[in-house]
DOKE-899822 format. One record per residue (C-alpha): residue number from 1; chain; x, y, z. Coordinates in Angstrom, 3 decimals. Layout:
# DOKE-899822
+-----+--------+----------+----------+----------+
: num : cadena :        X :        Y :        Z :
+-----+--------+----------+----------+----------+
: NUM :      A :        X :        Y :        Z :
...
+-----+--------+----------+----------+----------+
***
This chain:
# DOKE-899822
+-----+--------+----------+----------+----------+
: num : cadena :        X :        Y :        Z :
+-----+--------+----------+----------+----------+
:   1 :      A :  -22.449 :   21.083 :    4.661 :
:   2 :      A :  -21.850 :   21.720 :    8.313 :
:   3 :      A :  -18.560 :   20.078 :    9.300 :
:   4 :      A :  -16.059 :   21.087 :   12.122 :
:   5 :      A :  -13.011 :   19.761 :   10.632 :
:   6 :      A :  -10.771 :   20.916 :    7.813 :
:   7 :      A :   -8.781 :   18.203 :    6.002 :
:   8 :      A :   -6.064 :   18.183 :    3.472 :
:   9 :      A :   -5.525 :   15.155 :    1.321 :
:  10 :      A :   -2.441 :   14.956 :   -0.889 :
:  11 :      A :   -2.036 :   12.612 :   -3.912 :
:  12 :      A :    0.996 :   13.506 :   -5.921 :
:  13 :      A :    2.702 :   11.941 :   -8.904 :
:  14 :      A :    6.500 :   12.432 :   -8.677 :
:  15 :      A :    9.995 :   11.361 :   -9.321 :
:  16 :      A :   12.409 :   13.136 :   -7.157 :
:  17 :      A :   16.108 :   12.901 :   -6.163 :
:  18 :      A :   17.186 :   14.757 :   -3.090 :
:  19 :      A :   15.101 :   17.324 :   -1.171 :
:  20 :      A :   12.161 :   19.306 :   -2.761 :
:  21 :      A :   14.627 :   21.472 :   -4.676 :
:  22 :      A :   16.018 :   18.341 :   -6.327 :
:  23 :      A :   12.767 :   17.145 :   -7.683 :
:  24 :      A :   13.469 :   17.095 :  -11.292 :
:  25 :      A :   10.555 :   15.158 :  -12.752 :
:  26 :      A :    7.070 :   14.838 :  -11.408 :
:  27 :      A :    3.203 :   15.141 :  -11.998 :
:  28 :      A :    1.346 :   16.686 :   -9.098 :
:  29 :      A :   -2.447 :   17.120 :   -8.936 :
:  30 :      A :   -4.043 :   19.253 :   -6.114 :
:  31 :      A :   -7.681 :   18.371 :   -5.641 :
:  32 :      A :   -9.196 :   21.259 :   -3.601 :
:  33 :      A :  -12.321 :   21.123 :   -1.690 :
:  34 :      A :  -14.398 :   24.371 :   -2.157 :
:  35 :      A :  -17.473 :   23.491 :   -0.083 :
:  36 :      A :  -19.513 :   26.149 :    1.854 :
:  37 :      A :  -18.091 :   25.148 :    5.332 :
:  38 :      A :  -14.622 :   26.102 :    4.528 :
:  39 :      A :  -15.079 :   29.940 :    4.154 :
:  40 :      A :  -13.156 :   32.415 :    2.399 :
:  41 :      A :  -10.631 :   33.131 :    5.149 :
:  42 :      A :   -9.728 :   29.415 :    5.439 :
:  43 :      A :   -9.739 :   28.941 :    1.672 :
:  44 :      A :   -6.966 :   31.723 :    1.476 :
:  45 :      A :   -4.968 :   29.679 :    3.871 :
:  46 :      A :   -5.417 :   26.771 :    1.383 :
:  47 :      A :   -4.000 :   28.877 :   -1.476 :
:  48 :      A :   -0.985 :   29.780 :    0.823 :
:  49 :      A :   -0.264 :   26.237 :    1.697 :
:  50 :      A :   -0.438 :   25.139 :   -1.993 :
:  51 :      A :    1.802 :   28.040 :   -2.951 :
:  52 :      A :    4.267 :   26.919 :   -0.246 :
:  53 :      A :    4.433 :   23.489 :   -1.596 :
:  54 :      A :    4.711 :   24.432 :   -5.382 :
:  55 :      A :    7.492 :   26.965 :   -4.550 :
:  56 :      A :    9.813 :   24.253 :   -3.426 :
:  57 :      A :    9.371 :   22.327 :   -6.622 :
:  58 :      A :   11.067 :   22.605 :  -10.062 :
:  59 :      A :    8.047 :   23.271 :  -12.057 :
:  60 :      A :    8.036 :   22.845 :  -15.881 :
:  61 :      A :    6.704 :   20.606 :  -18.612 :
:  62 :      A :    9.972 :   18.561 :  -18.642 :
:  63 :      A :   10.340 :   18.797 :  -14.886 :
:  64 :      A :    7.524 :   18.877 :  -12.253 :
:  65 :      A :    4.093 :   19.250 :  -13.667 :
:  66 :      A :    1.070 :   20.548 :  -11.474 :
:  67 :      A :   -2.510 :   20.130 :  -12.020 :
:  68 :      A :   -5.365 :   21.521 :  -10.024 :
:  69 :      A :   -8.921 :   20.349 :   -9.519 :
:  70 :      A :  -11.632 :   21.942 :   -7.194 :
:  71 :      A :  -14.736 :   20.105 :   -6.014 :
:  72 :      A :  -17.807 :   20.499 :   -3.999 :
:  73 :      A :  -20.857 :   18.518 :   -5.155 :
:  74 :      A :  -19.257 :   18.269 :   -8.660 :
:  75 :      A :  -15.452 :   18.286 :   -9.512 :
:  76 :      A :  -13.942 :   20.897 :  -11.995 :
:  77 :      A :  -10.482 :   20.637 :  -13.684 :
:  78 :      A :   -8.761 :   24.077 :  -13.289 :
:  79 :      A :   -5.615 :   22.997 :  -14.691 :
:  80 :      A :   -4.270 :   19.778 :  -16.260 :
:  81 :      A :   -0.806 :   18.393 :  -15.987 :
:  82 :      A :    0.128 :   19.874 :  -19.286 :
:  83 :      A :   -1.500 :   23.277 :  -18.800 :
:  84 :      A :    1.341 :   25.344 :  -17.076 :
:  85 :      A :    4.848 :   25.798 :  -18.444 :
:  86 :      A :    6.646 :   27.231 :  -15.349 :
:  87 :      A :    6.381 :   27.916 :  -11.657 :
:  88 :      A :    5.302 :   31.461 :  -11.942 :
:  89 :      A :    2.342 :   30.677 :  -14.093 :
:  90 :      A :    1.051 :   27.938 :  -11.548 :
:  91 :      A :    1.767 :   30.301 :   -8.547 :
:  92 :      A :   -0.055 :   33.216 :  -10.118 :
:  93 :      A :   -3.013 :   30.882 :  -10.711 :
:  94 :      A :   -3.118 :   29.630 :   -7.185 :
:  95 :      A :   -3.273 :   33.242 :   -5.831 :
:  96 :      A :   -6.540 :   33.597 :   -7.824 :
:  97 :      A :   -7.811 :   30.026 :   -7.449 :
:  98 :      A :  -11.654 :   30.283 :   -7.576 :
:  99 :      A :  -13.659 :   29.465 :   -4.431 :
: 100 :      A :  -17.216 :   28.470 :   -4.924 :
: 101 :      A :  -19.556 :   26.822 :   -2.452 :
: 102 :      A :  -21.490 :   23.377 :   -2.234 :
: 103 :      A :  -21.216 :   19.937 :   -0.602 :
: 104 :      A :  -18.118 :   17.669 :   -0.136 :
: 105 :      A :  -17.977 :   14.735 :   -2.605 :
: 106 :      A :  -14.447 :   13.694 :   -1.949 :
: 107 :      A :  -14.932 :   10.118 :   -3.370 :
: 108 :      A :  -16.354 :   11.706 :   -6.610 :
: 109 :      A :  -13.363 :   13.974 :   -6.839 :
: 110 :      A :  -10.800 :   11.095 :   -6.476 :
: 111 :      A :  -12.678 :    9.168 :   -9.167 :
: 112 :      A :  -12.777 :   12.327 :  -11.482 :
: 113 :      A :   -8.974 :   12.773 :  -10.895 :
: 114 :      A :   -8.329 :    9.217 :  -11.850 :
: 115 :      A :  -10.498 :    9.205 :  -14.949 :
: 116 :      A :   -9.953 :   12.768 :  -16.090 :
: 117 :      A :   -6.583 :   14.128 :  -14.913 :
: 118 :      A :   -4.212 :   11.332 :  -14.298 :
: 119 :      A :   -4.331 :   10.254 :  -17.949 :
: 120 :      A :   -1.705 :   10.494 :  -20.737 :
: 121 :      A :   -4.090 :   12.771 :  -22.850 :
: 122 :      A :   -4.047 :   15.361 :  -20.092 :
: 123 :      A :   -0.217 :   15.140 :  -19.449 :
: 124 :      A :    0.454 :   12.221 :  -17.265 :
: 125 :      A :    3.957 :   10.703 :  -18.154 :
: 126 :      A :    5.000 :    7.008 :  -18.345 :
: 127 :      A :    7.629 :    6.147 :  -15.817 :
: 128 :      A :    6.798 :    9.062 :  -13.472 :
: 129 :      A :    5.358 :    8.099 :   -9.961 :
: 130 :      A :    1.842 :    9.366 :   -9.587 :
: 131 :      A :    0.581 :   11.327 :   -6.463 :
: 132 :      A :   -2.458 :   13.894 :   -6.033 :
: 133 :      A :   -3.662 :   16.806 :   -3.664 :
: 134 :      A :   -7.109 :   16.819 :   -2.189 :
: 135 :      A :   -8.317 :   19.333 :    0.341 :
: 136 :      A :  -11.549 :   18.933 :    2.337 :
: 137 :      A :  -13.044 :   20.256 :    5.545 :
: 138 :      A :  -14.391 :   17.132 :    7.000 :
: 139 :      A :  -15.693 :   13.727 :    6.261 :
: 140 :      A :  -16.799 :   13.084 :    2.800 :
: 141 :      A :  -20.434 :   12.923 :    1.834 :
: 142 :      A :  -19.775 :    9.916 :   -0.362 :
: 143 :      A :  -17.448 :    6.865 :   -0.110 :
: 144 :      A :  -13.771 :    7.526 :   -0.400 :
: 145 :      A :  -12.373 :    4.082 :    0.460 :
: 146 :      A :  -13.086 :    2.446 :   -2.940 :
: 147 :      A :  -12.365 :    5.530 :   -5.090 :
: 148 :      A :   -9.045 :    5.911 :   -3.178 :
: 149 :      A :   -8.042 :    2.207 :   -3.711 :
: 150 :      A :   -8.833 :    2.547 :   -7.341 :
: 151 :      A :   -6.674 :    5.628 :   -7.586 :
: 152 :      A :   -3.791 :    4.068 :   -5.636 :
: 153 :      A :   -3.897 :    1.022 :   -7.923 :
: 154 :      A :   -3.101 :    3.128 :  -10.943 :
: 155 :      A :    0.107 :    4.057 :   -9.266 :
: 156 :      A :   -0.848 :    7.121 :   -7.331 :
: 157 :      A :    0.781 :    7.562 :   -3.868 :
: 158 :      A :   -1.849 :    9.212 :   -1.576 :
: 159 :      A :   -0.897 :   11.602 :    1.380 :
: 160 :      A :   -3.426 :   12.853 :    3.812 :
: 161 :      A :   -3.107 :   15.914 :    5.976 :
: 162 :      A :   -5.864 :   16.576 :    8.373 :
: 163 :      A :   -6.547 :   19.949 :   10.129 :
: 164 :      A :   -8.506 :   20.336 :   13.382 :
: 165 :      A :  -11.015 :   17.572 :   13.798 :
: 166 :      A :  -10.449 :   15.638 :   10.659 :
: 167 :      A :  -11.540 :   11.983 :   10.722 :
: 168 :      A :   -8.283 :    9.867 :   11.357 :
: 169 :      A :   -9.765 :    6.661 :   10.182 :
: 170 :      A :  -10.792 :    8.220 :    6.928 :
: 171 :      A :   -7.577 :    9.684 :    6.324 :
: 172 :      A :   -5.930 :    6.366 :    7.177 :
: 173 :      A :   -8.174 :    4.517 :    4.661 :
: 174 :      A :   -7.454 :    6.942 :    2.034 :
: 175 :      A :   -3.679 :    7.427 :    2.292 :
: 176 :      A :   -1.196 :    5.026 :    1.068 :
: 177 :      A :    0.496 :    2.577 :    3.454 :
: 178 :      A :    1.967 :    3.126 :    6.117 :
: 179 :      A :   -0.359 :    5.846 :    7.409 :
: 180 :      A :    2.452 :    7.011 :    9.765 :
: 181 :      A :    4.311 :    8.215 :    6.649 :
: 182 :      A :    1.380 :    9.483 :    4.626 :
: 183 :      A :   -1.002 :   10.912 :    7.060 :
: 184 :      A :   -0.372 :   14.231 :    8.716 :
: 185 :      A :   -2.749 :   16.026 :   11.293 :
: 186 :      A :   -2.564 :   19.729 :   12.111 :
: 187 :      A :   -4.744 :   20.923 :   15.231 :
: 188 :      A :   -6.191 :   24.108 :   13.670 :
: 189 :      A :   -5.861 :   26.548 :   10.769 :
: 190 :      A :   -3.668 :   28.930 :   12.940 :
: 191 :      A :   -1.183 :   26.133 :   13.053 :
: 192 :      A :   -1.317 :   25.585 :    9.338 :
: 193 :      A :    0.973 :   28.373 :    8.322 :
: 194 :      A :    3.789 :   27.630 :   10.660 :
: 195 :      A :    3.570 :   24.088 :    9.797 :
: 196 :      A :    3.711 :   24.479 :    5.952 :
: 197 :      A :    7.394 :   24.087 :    5.716 :
: 198 :      A :    7.586 :   20.992 :    7.955 :
: 199 :      A :    4.635 :   19.492 :    6.099 :
: 200 :      A :    6.162 :   20.390 :    2.747 :
: 201 :      A :    9.489 :   18.763 :    3.721 :
: 202 :      A :    7.843 :   15.610 :    5.109 :
: 203 :      A :    5.689 :   15.314 :    2.044 :
: 204 :      A :    8.680 :   15.615 :   -0.433 :
: 205 :      A :   10.667 :   13.063 :    1.669 :
: 206 :      A :    7.878 :   10.565 :    1.428 :
: 207 :      A :    7.408 :   11.184 :   -2.366 :
: 208 :      A :   11.287 :   10.871 :   -2.831 :
: 209 :      A :   11.278 :    7.547 :   -0.939 :
: 210 :      A :    8.439 :    6.068 :   -2.887 :
: 211 :      A :   10.108 :    7.296 :   -6.074 :
: 212 :      A :   13.610 :    6.083 :   -5.727 :
: 213 :      A :   13.533 :    3.418 :   -3.148 :
: 214 :      A :   11.684 :    0.482 :   -4.902 :
: 215 :      A :   14.307 :   -0.484 :   -7.380 :
: 216 :      A :   17.175 :    0.000 :   -4.813 :
: 217 :      A :   15.223 :   -1.924 :   -2.063 :
: 218 :      A :   14.579 :   -4.950 :   -4.401 :
: 219 :      A :   18.277 :   -5.023 :   -5.472 :
: 220 :      A :   19.388 :   -4.760 :   -1.860 :
: 221 :      A :   16.820 :   -7.420 :   -0.637 :
: 222 :      A :   17.668 :   -9.756 :   -3.469 :
: 223 :      A :   21.559 :   -9.283 :   -2.750 :
: 224 :      A :   21.082 :   -9.748 :    0.974 :
: 225 :      A :   18.785 :  -12.721 :    0.852 :
: 226 :      A :   20.925 :  -14.436 :   -1.872 :
: 227 :      A :   23.971 :  -14.125 :    0.217 :
: 228 :      A :   22.359 :  -15.067 :    3.422 :
: 229 :      A :   20.279 :  -18.058 :    1.910 :
: 230 :      A :   23.532 :  -19.264 :    0.502 :
: 231 :      A :   25.598 :  -19.124 :    3.417 :
: 232 :      A :   23.158 :  -20.286 :    6.159 :
: 233 :      A :   20.476 :  -22.263 :    4.353 :
: 234 :      A :   22.667 :  -23.679 :    1.657 :
: 235 :      A :   20.208 :  -22.002 :   -0.698 :
: 236 :      A :   17.297 :  -24.275 :    0.664 :
: 237 :      A :   13.918 :  -23.531 :    2.231 :
: 238 :      A :   10.170 :  -24.333 :    1.704 :
: 239 :      A :    7.519 :  -21.617 :    1.780 :
: 240 :      A :    3.681 :  -22.044 :    1.618 :
: 241 :      A :    1.226 :  -19.173 :    1.239 :
: 242 :      A :   -2.169 :  -19.639 :    2.831 :
: 243 :      A :   -4.494 :  -16.981 :    1.553 :
: 244 :      A :   -8.030 :  -16.099 :    2.637 :
: 245 :      A :  -10.658 :  -16.750 :   -0.054 :
: 246 :      A :  -13.792 :  -15.541 :    1.844 :
: 247 :      A :  -16.669 :  -13.630 :    0.546 :
: 248 :      A :  -15.548 :  -10.378 :    2.059 :
: 249 :      A :  -12.745 :  -10.308 :   -0.365 :
: 250 :      A :  -13.405 :   -8.930 :   -3.988 :
: 251 :      A :  -11.774 :   -9.960 :   -7.033 :
: 252 :      A :   -9.379 :   -6.944 :   -7.157 :
: 253 :      A :   -8.306 :   -7.651 :   -3.486 :
: 254 :      A :   -7.677 :  -11.329 :   -4.440 :
: 255 :      A :   -5.550 :  -10.239 :   -7.417 :
: 256 :      A :   -3.445 :   -8.009 :   -5.116 :
: 257 :      A :   -2.763 :  -11.147 :   -2.954 :
: 258 :      A :   -1.517 :  -12.991 :   -6.046 :
: 259 :      A :    0.505 :  -10.185 :   -7.109 :
: 260 :      A :    2.051 :  -10.033 :   -3.627 :
: 261 :      A :    2.948 :  -13.749 :   -3.841 :
: 262 :      A :    4.421 :  -13.443 :   -7.331 :
: 263 :      A :    6.675 :  -10.541 :   -6.366 :
: 264 :      A :    7.817 :  -12.378 :   -3.347 :
: 265 :      A :    8.900 :  -15.544 :   -5.258 :
: 266 :      A :   11.087 :  -13.497 :   -7.680 :
: 267 :      A :   13.316 :  -12.572 :   -4.763 :
: 268 :      A :   14.500 :  -16.054 :   -4.448 :
: 269 :      A :   16.360 :  -18.733 :   -6.345 :
: 270 :      A :   13.566 :  -21.194 :   -7.165 :
: 271 :      A :   14.184 :  -24.976 :   -7.705 :
: 272 :      A :   13.756 :  -28.312 :   -6.392 :
: 273 :      A :   17.106 :  -28.161 :   -4.712 :
: 274 :      A :   16.647 :  -24.547 :   -3.590 :
: 275 :      A :   13.660 :  -22.623 :   -2.762 :
: 276 :      A :   10.376 :  -24.423 :   -3.162 :
: 277 :      A :    6.892 :  -22.815 :   -2.906 :
: 278 :      A :    3.361 :  -23.826 :   -2.475 :
: 279 :      A :   -0.090 :  -22.291 :   -2.234 :
: 280 :      A :   -3.240 :  -23.068 :   -0.464 :
: 281 :      A :   -6.469 :  -20.962 :   -0.162 :
: 282 :      A :   -9.370 :  -21.220 :    2.321 :
: 283 :      A :  -12.918 :  -20.095 :    3.027 :
: 284 :      A :  -15.276 :  -22.501 :    4.771 :
: 285 :      A :  -12.952 :  -25.315 :    3.547 :
: 286 :      A :   -9.224 :  -25.338 :    2.780 :
: 287 :      A :   -7.907 :  -26.362 :   -0.612 :
: 288 :      A :   -4.432 :  -26.941 :   -1.900 :
: 289 :      A :   -3.670 :  -25.063 :   -5.343 :
: 290 :      A :   -0.160 :  -26.689 :   -5.694 :
: 291 :      A :    2.312 :  -28.404 :   -3.416 :
: 292 :      A :    6.068 :  -27.728 :   -2.926 :
: 293 :      A :    6.833 :  -30.374 :   -5.660 :
: 294 :      A :    4.321 :  -29.344 :   -8.193 :
: 295 :      A :    6.340 :  -26.553 :   -9.962 :
: 296 :      A :   10.079 :  -26.396 :  -10.442 :
: 297 :      A :   10.758 :  -22.936 :  -11.569 :
: 298 :      A :    9.598 :  -19.319 :  -10.899 :
: 299 :      A :    7.830 :  -18.916 :  -14.309 :
: 300 :      A :    5.578 :  -22.119 :  -13.687 :
: 301 :      A :    4.797 :  -20.931 :  -10.167 :
: 302 :      A :    3.868 :  -17.451 :  -11.258 :
: 303 :      A :    1.604 :  -18.790 :  -14.031 :
: 304 :      A :   -0.037 :  -21.204 :  -11.464 :
: 305 :      A :   -0.630 :  -18.295 :   -9.040 :
: 306 :      A :   -2.322 :  -16.161 :  -11.811 :
: 307 :      A :   -4.647 :  -19.101 :  -12.630 :
: 308 :      A :   -5.932 :  -19.282 :   -9.038 :
: 309 :      A :   -9.578 :  -18.162 :   -8.798 :
: 310 :      A :  -11.576 :  -16.398 :   -6.189 :
: 311 :      A :  -14.830 :  -18.293 :   -4.946 :
: 312 :      A :  -15.901 :  -16.797 :   -1.725 :
: 313 :      A :  -17.312 :  -18.255 :    1.480 :
: 314 :      A :  -16.671 :  -18.124 :    5.256 :
: 315 :      A :  -13.503 :  -17.683 :    7.123 :
: 316 :      A :  -12.277 :  -20.834 :    8.787 :
: 317 :      A :   -8.804 :  -19.901 :    9.347 :
: 318 :      A :   -8.100 :  -22.630 :   12.155 :
: 319 :      A :   -9.137 :  -25.443 :    9.924 :
: 320 :      A :   -6.990 :  -24.047 :    7.163 :
: 321 :      A :   -3.899 :  -23.993 :    9.570 :
: 322 :      A :   -4.637 :  -27.533 :   10.597 :
: 323 :      A :   -4.943 :  -28.594 :    7.019 :
: 324 :      A :   -1.423 :  -27.257 :    6.461 :
: 325 :      A :    0.253 :  -29.538 :    8.998 :
: 326 :      A :    0.304 :  -32.617 :    6.582 :
: 327 :      A :    2.006 :  -30.667 :    3.913 :
: 328 :      A :    4.690 :  -29.422 :    6.161 :
: 329 :      A :    5.361 :  -33.039 :    7.263 :
: 330 :      A :    5.718 :  -34.066 :    3.623 :
: 331 :      A :    8.150 :  -31.330 :    2.846 :
: 332 :      A :   10.833 :  -33.070 :    4.866 :
: 333 :      A :   10.033 :  -36.421 :    3.175 :
: 334 :      A :   10.255 :  -35.016 :   -0.288 :
: 335 :      A :   13.551 :  -33.288 :    0.365 :
: 336 :      A :   15.046 :  -36.099 :    2.445 :
: 337 :      A :   16.308 :  -33.724 :    5.096 :
: 338 :      A :   14.920 :  -30.742 :    7.025 :
: 339 :      A :   15.180 :  -27.154 :    5.699 :
: 340 :      A :   13.800 :  -23.836 :    6.983 :
: 341 :      A :   10.001 :  -23.813 :    6.638 :
: 342 :      A :    7.690 :  -20.861 :    6.395 :
: 343 :      A :    4.038 :  -20.373 :    6.185 :
: 344 :      A :    2.703 :  -16.828 :    5.201 :
: 345 :      A :   -0.950 :  -16.347 :    6.092 :
: 346 :      A :   -3.074 :  -13.492 :    4.589 :
: 347 :      A :   -6.472 :  -12.850 :    5.983 :
: 348 :      A :   -9.017 :   -9.970 :    6.058 :
: 349 :      A :  -11.168 :  -10.792 :    8.928 :
: 350 :      A :  -11.827 :  -12.698 :   12.260 :
: 351 :      A :  -11.852 :  -16.417 :   11.983 :
: 352 :      A :  -15.051 :  -18.416 :   12.629 :
: 353 :      A :  -12.979 :  -21.041 :   14.428 :
: 354 :      A :  -10.137 :  -21.315 :   16.895 :
: 355 :      A :   -6.678 :  -20.416 :   15.437 :
: 356 :      A :   -4.327 :  -20.536 :   18.429 :
: 357 :      A :   -4.122 :  -24.374 :   18.819 :
: 358 :      A :   -3.486 :  -25.343 :   15.288 :
: 359 :      A :   -1.005 :  -22.499 :   14.841 :
: 360 :      A :    0.818 :  -23.576 :   17.966 :
: 361 :      A :    1.002 :  -27.151 :   16.458 :
: 362 :      A :    2.227 :  -25.967 :   13.174 :
: 363 :      A :    5.105 :  -23.997 :   14.891 :
: 364 :      A :    5.885 :  -26.876 :   17.123 :
: 365 :      A :    6.626 :  -28.868 :   13.728 :
: 366 :      A :    9.210 :  -26.281 :   12.989 :
: 367 :      A :    7.263 :  -23.871 :   10.701 :
: 368 :      A :    7.743 :  -20.034 :   11.153 :
: 369 :      A :    4.600 :  -18.301 :   10.552 :
: 370 :      A :    4.004 :  -14.788 :    9.342 :
: 371 :      A :    0.583 :  -13.458 :    9.788 :
: 372 :      A :   -0.624 :  -10.715 :    7.432 :
: 373 :      A :   -3.883 :   -8.913 :    8.369 :
: 374 :      A :   -5.860 :   -6.745 :    6.015 :
: 375 :      A :   -8.863 :   -4.534 :    6.567 :
: 376 :      A :  -10.831 :   -6.142 :    9.534 :
: 377 :      A :   -8.445 :   -8.661 :   10.500 :
: 378 :      A :   -8.130 :   -9.423 :   14.342 :
: 379 :      A :   -4.831 :   -8.331 :   15.786 :
: 380 :      A :   -5.340 :  -10.908 :   18.610 :
: 381 :      A :   -5.681 :  -13.636 :   16.032 :
: 382 :      A :   -2.678 :  -12.470 :   14.049 :
: 383 :      A :   -0.537 :  -12.701 :   17.180 :
: 384 :      A :   -1.932 :  -16.181 :   17.953 :
: 385 :      A :   -1.289 :  -17.391 :   14.428 :
: 386 :      A :    2.314 :  -15.916 :   14.312 :
: 387 :      A :    3.218 :  -16.433 :   17.953 :
: 388 :      A :    5.682 :  -13.425 :   17.809 :
: 389 :      A :    4.366 :   -9.784 :   17.279 :
: 390 :      A :    7.505 :   -9.298 :   14.968 :
: 391 :      A :    5.921 :  -11.667 :   12.598 :
: 392 :      A :    2.548 :   -9.983 :   12.379 :
: 393 :      A :    1.751 :   -7.249 :    9.854 :
: 394 :      A :   -1.478 :   -5.247 :    9.467 :
: 395 :      A :   -2.452 :   -3.132 :    6.347 :
: 396 :      A :   -5.600 :   -1.249 :    5.716 :
: 397 :      A :   -6.175 :   -2.390 :    2.214 :
: 398 :      A :   -5.016 :   -5.189 :   -0.199 :
: 399 :      A :   -3.141 :   -2.807 :   -2.545 :
: 400 :      A :   -0.978 :   -1.894 :    0.474 :
: 401 :      A :    0.446 :   -5.532 :    0.455 :
: 402 :      A :    3.141 :   -4.482 :   -2.039 :
: 403 :      A :    4.562 :   -2.112 :    0.580 :
: 404 :      A :    5.306 :   -4.851 :    3.204 :
: 405 :      A :    6.859 :   -7.427 :    0.852 :
: 406 :      A :   10.318 :   -6.113 :    1.475 :
: 407 :      A :    9.901 :   -6.129 :    5.371 :
: 408 :      A :    8.793 :   -9.804 :    5.501 :
: 409 :      A :   11.747 :  -10.920 :    3.070 :
: 410 :      A :   14.198 :   -8.935 :    4.969 :
: 411 :      A :   13.054 :  -10.499 :    8.291 :
: 412 :      A :   13.280 :  -14.025 :    6.831 :
: 413 :      A :   16.778 :  -13.189 :    5.453 :
: 414 :      A :   18.078 :  -11.839 :    8.729 :
: 415 :      A :   16.697 :  -12.745 :   12.060 :
: 416 :      A :   14.923 :  -16.120 :   11.210 :
: 417 :      A :   17.360 :  -17.905 :    9.016 :
: 418 :      A :   19.598 :  -18.692 :   12.198 :
: 419 :      A :   16.709 :  -19.832 :   14.123 :
: 420 :      A :   15.344 :  -22.198 :   11.470 :
: 421 :      A :   18.691 :  -23.703 :   10.734 :
: 422 :      A :   19.027 :  -24.978 :   14.277 :
: 423 :      A :   15.576 :  -26.603 :   14.422 :
+-----+--------+----------+----------+----------+
***
C-alpha cells in the first residue's frame, strides 16, 4: 500500500442556514482511510482536521448528526448517525479514533456508507440533505466512480479534498458537480493545519448552498422565465430534446437524462399556444419519440418521457442533427408563425460522423442549440454543435445533469430570448 498522496474526501448530509455555526439540522458521515501508508503522525492530522470541522457545527440528535466509519481493505462503522448526543461526545471520540493498517478500498467504503450508514435505521433523517467524509492517502485500489455515483444518486453531496499528490481526475469523478465547488487540494500535510479553517468554511458554504438554494432557485427561475416568456415571446417557444441512446450509456444514466427533461419542462407553461416540447433519441439511427404536437400538457409529456426506453448502439450525432431539421421546419407550419426554437442535445461521447455541417444548417434555420456533454464527450464537438461556447456544458456524470438545469433555463430566459424573437 505504497502511495505518495494523501486525499480527503468529504460526503456530508446537511441542512444549514447561515455559516457553520448556523447549521441547525444535518447528517454528516466521515469515512476515514486507515491504510498503512498514512502513518500515525499523519493520521493525527486527520483527527485534528475532523475535530476542526465538527467544532464549527451544532451537533445533537435534533441538530447536526455525525457518524464515522474507518476503512482499509474492509470498512468498519465506528459511529452511526444516531450514536452521539452532543458535540463533546463526538469530539472526544475523534481524539481517540482508532488507527489500523491495511489497503485502500475507497470504493467499497462508499458502498458500505450507502448501504449501512446512510439509512433510516442508523439515524438518517428524511428531508435532510445527505453528505459524507472519506479520508484516503491516494488512488483507490478499487473502483470509486460507480460507487460514488450510486451514493450521490441517493441524495448525498460529495466533497473531495486532496492533499499532496492526490489524483485530481479521481477526485473530480468522485465529487459532486461542479468540481470547482466540491474539490479542494492541499499541497502537503504541513499546509493542512493552517488550511483547516478555510477548508471548513468553504465546505460549509457548499453544503449550505446545496441545502437551501434548490427551492429558491427553482422559484426564481420559474418567476424569471414566466415574466420573460410572457413579455418577449408572448409565452410561445418550441423545444426539442435530442438524447444519446448509445451503448456506452447504462439504464441509470438514461434515467438521469429523462429526469433532467421532466424537471426542465415543469419550469414552463406547456400548451399548444404556449411552450411545446418534443423528444428524439439516437444511436446508429435517430428516432422520434414524440413531436411538438403530440402532447398538449406537462403531465402527458412527463408520462411519455418516462416511457422512453434505452436500446443502445453507436453514436451518430451528425445524422441525428440532420434528422431534426425537418421537425423544426414543421414547427412553424403547425404554429402558423415563427416562435423561438431550441434544441438541447445530450451526448456522452465522440460522434462517429461529422456534426459541424448539420449543426450549422440547423442553426441557420433559426434553432438555438445547447450542447450538453457527459463523461467522454468531445469539447470540440460540443462547440461545433452549439456554435457558441456559452451554450456548451460539460458534466462528469449523468447524475450531475440536475445541477445544470437552472443554468440552461436561465440562459434561455435572458440572453437568448431577444435574439430568437428577432429571427
